[in-house]
C-alpha positions in Angstrom: 117.1 159.7 9.8 114.0 160.5 12.0 112.1 158.2 9.0 114.7 155.6 9.4 114.5 155.4 13.2 110.5 155.4 13.0 110.7 152.3 10.3 113.2 150.4 12.7 111.2 150.7 15.6 107.9 150.0 13.9 109.8 146.8 12.7 110.9 145.8 15.7 107.8 146.4 18.1 105.2 145.7 15.6 106.4 143.1 13.2 103.9 141.0 11.1 100.6 140.1 12.4 101.4 137.2 15.1 105.0 137.0 14.3 105.0 136.9 18.3 102.7 136.3 21.0 100.1 139.2 21.6 101.1 140.9 24.6 98.8 143.3 26.7 97.9 141.4 29.9 100.1 141.9 33.1 99.3 138.3 34.3 98.0 134.9 33.0 94.8 135.0 30.9 92.1 133.1 32.6 89.5 133.3 29.8 88.9 133.6 26.2 86.0 134.1 24.2 85.1 134.6 20.4 82.7 137.3 19.4 80.0 137.3 16.8 81.9 139.9 14.8 85.4 138.1 14.9 86.7 139.8 17.7 88.6 138.1 20.5 88.0 138.7 24.0 90.6 138.0 26.8 90.4 138.3 30.5 93.0 137.7 33.2 94.3 137.8 36.6 95.3 141.5 36.3 91.4 142.5 36.5 91.7 143.7 32.6 89.3 142.6 29.6 91.0 143.1 26.4 89.1 143.0 23.2 91.2 142.1 20.2 91.3 142.6 16.3 93.4 139.1 16.9 93.8 138.6 12.9 95.5 142.1 12.9 97.4 141.5 15.9 95.8 144.6 17.8 94.4 145.3 20.9 91.3 147.2 20.2 90.0 148.5 23.7 90.9 147.5 27.2 88.0 147.4 29.8 89.2 147.8 33.3 86.1 147.7 35.5 86.3 144.6 37.7 87.7 145.2 41.3 89.6 141.9 41.2 90.5 139.0 38.6 88.5 138.2 35.9 87.7 134.6 35.8 85.3 133.8 33.2 83.8 135.5 29.8 80.9 134.3 27.5 79.9 135.6 24.1 76.2 137.1 24.2 74.0 136.6 21.5 73.4 140.1 20.5 77.4 140.1 19.9 78.0 141.7 23.6 80.1 139.9 26.2 79.4 138.8 29.8 82.5 138.9 32.1 82.8 137.6 35.6 85.3 137.7 38.5 86.7 137.3 42.0 84.8 140.2 42.8 81.5 138.5 42.7 80.1 140.8 39.8 78.7 139.6 36.5 78.9 142.6 33.9 76.9 142.4 30.8 78.6 144.6 28.0 77.4 145.9 24.6 79.0 144.8 21.5 80.5 148.5 21.4 81.3 149.0 25.0 81.9 152.2 26.8 83.8 152.5 30.2 81.3 150.6 32.2 79.0 147.6 31.5 75.1 147.9 30.4 74.2 146.0 33.3 75.7 144.3 36.5 74.4 141.2 38.3 75.4 140.6 41.8 76.7 137.0 42.4 77.4 137.7 45.9 80.8 135.7 46.1 83.5 135.0 43.5 82.3 133.5 40.2 84.2 130.6 39.0 82.0 129.8 35.5 79.4 131.4 33.2 77.4 129.9 30.6 74.7 131.5 28.2 71.6 129.8 27.2 68.5 130.0 25.1 66.6 133.3 25.2 69.2 135.1 27.1 69.5 132.9 29.9 72.6 133.0 32.1 74.0 130.7 34.5 76.7 131.2 36.9 79.0 128.8 39.1 80.3 130.1 42.5 82.9 129.4 44.5 81.2 127.5 47.0 79.8 125.3 44.5 76.2 126.6 44.2 74.4 127.9 41.1 72.8 131.0 40.1 70.8 131.4 37.0 68.6 134.3 35.3 66.2 133.4 33.1 66.8 136.7 31.5 68.9 139.5 32.9 66.0 141.3 34.3 64.7 138.6 36.5 66.4 137.7 40.1 68.3 134.6 40.9 68.8 132.7 43.9 71.8 130.6 44.8 70.9 126.8 44.3 73.2 124.7 46.3 75.1 121.6 44.5 78.6 120.9 44.4 80.3 120.3 47.5 83.6 122.2 46.1 83.9 125.3 43.7 81.8 124.8 40.4 84.0 124.8 37.7 82.1 124.3 34.5 78.7 125.3 33.3 77.3 124.1 30.0 73.5 124.7 28.6 72.6 121.3 26.8 69.0 120.2 25.1 68.4 118.2 28.6 69.0 121.2 30.5 71.7 123.0 32.2 75.1 120.8 33.4 77.7 121.6 35.8 81.1 120.3 36.8 83.0 120.7 39.9 85.9 120.3 42.1 83.8 117.4 43.9 84.2 115.3 40.9 80.4 115.4 39.9 78.8 116.1 36.8 75.3 117.4 37.6 72.0 118.0 35.5 70.0 120.8 37.4 66.1 119.7 36.9 63.1 121.4 38.6 63.7 119.2 41.6 67.4 119.9 42.0 70.4 118.4 40.7 70.8 115.1 39.4 74.2 113.3 39.1 75.1 112.4 36.1 78.7 111.2 36.4 81.2 110.8 39.4 84.5 110.8 38.7 87.7 110.0 41.1 89.4 113.3 40.2 88.2 117.3 40.2 86.4 118.1 37.3 88.3 121.4 35.9 86.2 122.5 32.8 83.1 121.5 31.0 82.1 122.2 27.2 78.7 121.4 25.4 79.2 120.0 21.9 77.3 120.8 19.0 75.9 117.3 18.4 74.4 117.5 22.2 77.2 115.8 24.1 79.7 116.8 26.6 83.4 117.2 27.1 84.6 117.0 30.5 88.5 117.9 31.6 89.6 116.1 34.7 92.5 116.9 36.8 94.0 113.5 36.6 94.7 113.8 32.9 91.3 112.1 31.4 89.4 113.6 28.4 85.9 112.4 29.0 83.3 112.5 26.3 79.5 111.9 27.0 77.4 111.6 24.0 73.6 112.8 24.0 72.7 109.1 24.9 74.8 109.3 28.1 77.7 106.9 27.0 81.0 107.7 28.1 84.0 107.4 26.7 87.3 108.2 28.4 90.9 109.5 26.9 93.9 109.7 28.3 95.6 113.2 27.6 98.8 112.7 29.9 99.7 112.8 33.7 99.0 116.5 33.9 95.4 118.0 34.6 93.5 119.0 32.1 92.3 122.7 32.9 90.6 124.4 29.6 88.4 123.0 26.9 87.0 124.7 23.4 85.6 123.1 20.2 85.5 124.2 16.8 82.2 125.6 15.4 81.1 122.5 13.3 82.0 120.2 16.3 84.7 118.0 14.5 87.8 119.2 16.9 88.2 119.6 20.5 90.8 121.5 22.0 92.2 120.4 25.5 94.6 122.4 27.4 97.1 121.1 30.2 98.7 122.6 33.3 101.8 121.6 31.7 101.4 124.0 28.7 100.5 121.4 26.0 97.3 121.5 24.1 96.0 118.3 22.6 93.3 118.6 19.3 91.1 115.6 19.3 88.7 114.3 16.5 85.0 114.4 17.2 83.0 112.1 18.2 85.2 109.6 18.1 87.8 111.2 20.7 91.1 110.2 18.6 94.1 112.3 19.2 95.1 114.2 16.1 98.1 116.0 17.2 99.7 118.0 20.2 100.6 122.0 20.1 104.1 122.0 21.6 103.5 125.3 23.7 106.0 127.1 25.7 105.7 124.8 28.7 103.7 127.3 30.8 99.9 126.3 31.8 97.5 127.2 29.0 94.4 128.7 31.2 92.0 129.3 28.1 91.2 128.6 24.8 88.9 129.8 21.7 88.5 128.8 18.2 88.1 131.5 15.3 84.8 131.8 13.8 86.1 129.6 10.8 87.4 127.1 13.0 91.1 127.3 11.0 92.6 129.1 13.9 93.0 128.3 17.5 93.8 131.0 20.2 95.5 130.0 23.6 95.8 132.1 26.8 98.7 131.5 29.1 100.3 131.7 32.3 102.8 134.1 31.0 100.2 136.7 29.7 100.8 136.0 25.7 97.9 135.3 23.6 99.1 132.8 20.7 97.7 131.5 17.5 97.8 128.3 16.0 96.5 126.9 12.5 94.5 123.8 13.3 95.0 121.9 10.0 98.7 121.6 10.8 99.2 122.3 14.4 101.7 125.1 13.7 102.1 128.3 15.3 101.1 131.6 13.5 104.4 132.7 13.9 107.1 131.9 16.0 106.3 131.0 19.7 109.8 132.9 20.6 110.2 136.7 20.4 112.2 137.3 17.1 116.0 138.1 17.1 116.8 141.9 18.1 117.0 144.2 15.0 120.2 146.2 14.7 119.2 149.8 16.2 120.9 153.1 15.6 123.4 154.0 18.1 121.8 155.3 21.4 118.7 153.5 21.0 118.0 151.2 24.0 117.5 147.5 22.2 116.9 145.9 25.8 114.1 148.6 26.6 112.8 147.9 23.3 112.1 144.2 24.2 110.7 145.0 27.4 108.3 147.5 25.8 106.6 144.5 23.9 104.5 144.0 26.8 103.0 147.5 26.4 102.8 147.7 22.5 99.5 146.2 22.3 97.8 149.1 23.9 100.2 151.9 23.1 101.3 153.4 19.8 104.7 155.2 20.0 103.9 158.2 17.8 101.2 160.6 18.0 100.5 159.6 14.3 99.8 155.9 15.0 96.8 154.1 14.8 94.0 154.2 17.7 94.6 151.7 20.1 93.4 150.7 23.8 95.5 153.2 25.5 96.7 156.7 24.7 99.6 157.3 22.4 103.1 157.8 24.2 104.6 160.6 21.9 106.3 163.3 24.4 105.6 161.2 27.2 108.3 162.5 29.6 107.0 165.9 30.9 103.7 165.1 29.9 100.5 165.5 32.4 98.5 162.4 33.0 95.4 162.6 31.5 96.3 165.2 28.8 96.3 163.5 25.5 93.3 165.1 23.4 90.6 163.0 22.3 91.5 160.0 24.4 88.8 158.7 26.9 90.6 158.4 29.9 89.3 156.8 33.1 88.2 159.1 35.8 91.0 158.4 38.1 93.9 159.3 35.1 91.6 162.4 34.2 92.7 164.2 37.1 95.8 164.8 35.7 97.7 165.1 38.9 101.0 163.2 37.9 103.7 164.3 35.6 105.5 161.6 33.7 109.1 161.3 34.2 111.8 158.8 35.1 110.6 158.6 38.7 106.7 158.7 38.2 107.0 156.0 35.6 109.5 153.7 37.9 107.1 154.1 40.5 103.9 153.0 38.1 105.8 149.9 37.1 107.1 149.1 40.4 104.0 149.4 42.7 101.6 148.9 39.8 99.1 150.8 38.1 96.5 149.5 40.4 98.0 150.9 43.4 99.6 154.2 42.0 96.5 155.2 39.8 93.6 153.1 41.5 90.7 152.7 39.1 92.4 153.0 36.1 91.8 150.7 33.3 95.4 150.0 32.4 96.3 146.2 32.9 98.4 145.5 35.7 102.3 145.5 34.6 104.6 145.2 37.4 108.6 145.1 36.6 110.5 143.4 39.4 113.8 143.1 37.9 115.6 146.8 38.2 117.7 146.3 35.0 114.5 145.7 33.0 113.2 148.7 34.4 116.0 151.1 33.7 116.0 149.7 30.3 112.3 150.6 29.6 112.6 153.9 30.9 115.8 154.6 28.7 113.9 153.4 25.7 111.0 155.3 26.4 112.8 158.7 26.9 114.5 157.9 23.5 111.8 156.8 21.6 108.9 159.2 22.7 111.1 162.4 23.0 110.0 165.5 21.3 110.8 164.6 17.4 112.1 161.3 17.7 109.2 159.1 16.5 106.8 160.8 14.2 
């Protein structure tokens, strides 16, 4: 009986890779980055960065260090990752990160864009429209004024560093100061350097602007909704452009011909990233879900909606199992489960916080001053882990609907009790 229960729970909660959105963030996914080793990094308004083995549909690690929303990610040449956020800090993480970054750069105000350039140069756009450039992480940087509103996009090009801003300007940063390349009549929300030396720009009026290496501009109408995110395939042949309405267009390059539309969940798509082979596209959305798409066909890698509920043995909370999907990216139910970003949940009720042997807890959780039961778990999911256990690396997850919270607690008590899931 226990074996059958374990199998049913595994089928319900894990499923085939990418049979549903990968869930782990407690808020919108603001940034994505494909890393050199094939992993995917996502970051969100919940202050967390999650490293994914995306093909396997598994979260590998949660990095919870930033004090506010993480707004930008950039892959580093050595396999590491740069992250930046509302807290005005830029963190440089090694390929195998620990709980804290290897180096921290101070921006002094919220960072709105990141770009990595030749020789390890790093550029950061700031909310006030100014620019910071570190020729390498060991050097100092001074803010350089440029835009009259938030700087939304940065890109290193053969001609130099280019920025796009809320003021509708596209600026080339030269030794004498920024030089306008373009003035658009709507805010510019994203900027991308293309492999052929050109630029792609996403505008708030729905225009997709393609500027080639010679400065020739092509405008394509992507719809009435603002474009808010861009990504290009590694070979530079396909451009993905996401809208505030939730749709994503795939465009041919350099011609700028619309190939197909990805019909998403109807929510804003804030971030995009292609896999290293260019055959898959990852999208991060308002709902905190990470989705995969086949570029050639435009079809999702698995259904966008959660699969139908399986038939469960009597007494197992099906609605709670559904709610638990937001937790399964980081936590295994059984002690025998694979290593995941968070500790396993076996024996959760009555267990002291920070007591799973071998798991590297954050300093706050390692204090062990909370015993998990229905009341303490309800408090965790009502006020949020950032309030109940400040300093935790756990993504912010809150449940405002009392019936969902009650169902989750019933399920956890049933599925993690001693001897139930092994």
